[in-house]
N, C-alpha and C positions, 0 to 999 in steps of 0.2 A: 522230655520231662520224665517219661517212664524210665529212660536209661539212667538218669541221675539217681533214682531210688531203687533201681534194679528189682522190679516187680514182675513176676510171671503174669502173662495175660490170662492165665487160667486159674492160678492158685495163689490167692492173696490171703495171708494169715496175720495174726497179731503176734510178732516174734517173742516179745518178752513175757507173754503169759501162756505160752504153750505148755501144757502139762502132760499130754499123753502121746506116746509114740505107738502107732499101730504096728504090731509085729505080724507081717504077712509070711507065715510059715506054711509048710506043706499041709499041716493039719488044718489051717484056715482054708486052704484051697479045697481040701477034701470035704470040708463042711459045706461047700457050695454046691453039693450034689443037686439041690433043688433050684439052682440059679437059672433064671430065664436066659437062654442064649441070645446073643446080640451081635449086630454088626457094629464094629468100632471103627470110626473114621478118624484116622490120625495115629501114626505109630510113634509118637513122642512119649515123653515121660508119663503123662496122664493116661493116654491111650493104652500103653503097655501095662501100666499098673492095673487098669480096669480089666484088661484081658487076663492078668494073673489071678484075678479074683473069680474068674469064671470056671466052668467045668470042662473046658477043652473044646466046646462046640461053637465058640465065637468065631466070627469071620473078621479079620483085620484088613481094612482097606487103606492103602497108603496114598500118597500124593498122586493124583492123576488117575486113580483107580475108580471103577464103577461100583456103585452099591447094587448088590444083587436084588432083582425084583422078586425072586421066588422065596427068599429067606424071610421067615416070619419072626417077629420080635422087634425090640427097640433098636434104633440106629443111634448110637452114642457118638455125638459129634464133638471131637476133642482137638479142633484145629484153631488157628488164629482167626480172629474176627474177619480179617481181610481175605480169608479163603472161603467164606461162607457162600458166596455166589457160585463158586466152582463146585462146592459140595452139593448145592441144590441142583445144579445142572447135571451132576453125576448120579443123582437119585431119581429113579422113576417116579413120576407124579403120583402114582398109586401108593407110594410108600412115604409120601411127605408127612402124613399124620403120625408116622412112627418115629420121626426125628426128635432127638433129645439133645438140647444145646447146653454145653458146659461153659460157655464163654461169659466173661465179665462184661459189664457195661449195660447200657440201655439199648436193647435190641428191638424194642417195640416199633420204631419207625421202619426198620428193615422187615420185620414180620408183616407189617401192614402193606408194605410195597410188594411183598411176594405172596400175600394171601395167607400167611401162616399165623393168623390171629390167635389161635389157641395152641400154639406150639408148646411142647414140653420143655422145661428148663431145669437146670441144676445150678445152685449157688455153691461153689466148691470152696470150702474153708479147710483145705488140707494142702500140704506141700509135698512135692516129690523133687528133691534137690537135684537128682540126676537119674538117668535111665537105670532102672533096676533097683534103685534105692528104696528102703522102707518108707512109706508115706508117714507124714506127721500130721496128726489130727489137730485142728484149730480150736481147741477148747480154751476158754478164758475163765478168769475168776468170776466174771459177771454171768457167763453162760457155760457152766461146767458140763452141761449136757451136750454141748457142741453146737455149731452154727450152720453146718452144711444142711441145705434144704433142697427138696425136689418138688416139682409141681407138674401135674398133667397125667395123661393116660398111663404112662409107664413109670410114674413116680415111685410106686411101691416096689417095683422090680429093681429100680436103681438103688433105692434105700436098702433092700435086702442084699444086693451085691456088695455095697460098701460095708454094711454091717458084718457080712461074712468075713471081711478083711480087717475087722476091728475098728472101722471108722464109723463115726456117728453120722446119721442122716435122718432128718425128720421130713414127713410128707405134709405139705401145706396146701390150703386152698389158694385160689388166685390172688385175692386181695391181700392176704397175709404174706404171700410170697413176694408180691410187688413191693410191699412195705419194706421187707428185709432186703430186697434187691436195691432199692433206693438208698437205704442206709449204707450198704456196702459201696455203692457208687460214690456217695458223698465222702466216705472214708478214704477210698482210693484217691479221689481228686484232691482232697486236703493233704494227704501224705505225699503225693507226687509233687504238689506245689511246694511244700516245705522242703522236700528232697532236692528240688531244682535250685532252691536258694542256698543249698549247702552242697556244692559239687563233690561227688564221690560218696555221699552219705547213703548207706543202705537203709532199707525199711526199718531194720532193727535199731540203727543209730538214730533215725528220726524219732522212733517211739521212745527211746531211752533218753535222748539228749535234747530233742527239740519238740517234744510232744505239745507243749503249751502253745507253740506257734500254730498248730493245726486247729486250735480251739478259738482263735481270734475271729 
């Protein structure tokens, strides 16, 4: 179903109402002098983009790599959902409370099964079309301030990193974050279902041509 609508597991946005393109230039990176260094797990589009917003002190961990125990700071997890067990195994238990998850979906059952009940999370409403591309912020007519949100111990550090790159990000308490997470989950489910009914339709096509079907 996800294939039919071609949605990234990390970055889902509202295509027809995007208004702001974040320009990540050298000046933006220089502005990140006060950025908290992080371990970034996942060298794909999102992971590389987050690294570009740092100040050069980040550690990038690729597939099969181990998260360093001695590195202080957040651990930004930018992998597919089905890689999370492997990421946890590659992370020293003493660092589990520094994990920050960027995945879509309802992760609570997995958090509970692993003891990560208070895990940090980010709802990413930005898109990176391909490696090295400028990210596009997911601002809408309804939410011109942006929809990306962070929760937890490292929420402010994540928000600062994204804002250094011209992307919006708000810090929320747990209940408010869970509410927004559920809204996004419902949106993804509805659009994927409609996309599956119209083979080959992109998310943009669903939003423009079949949006009424997602409201039934």
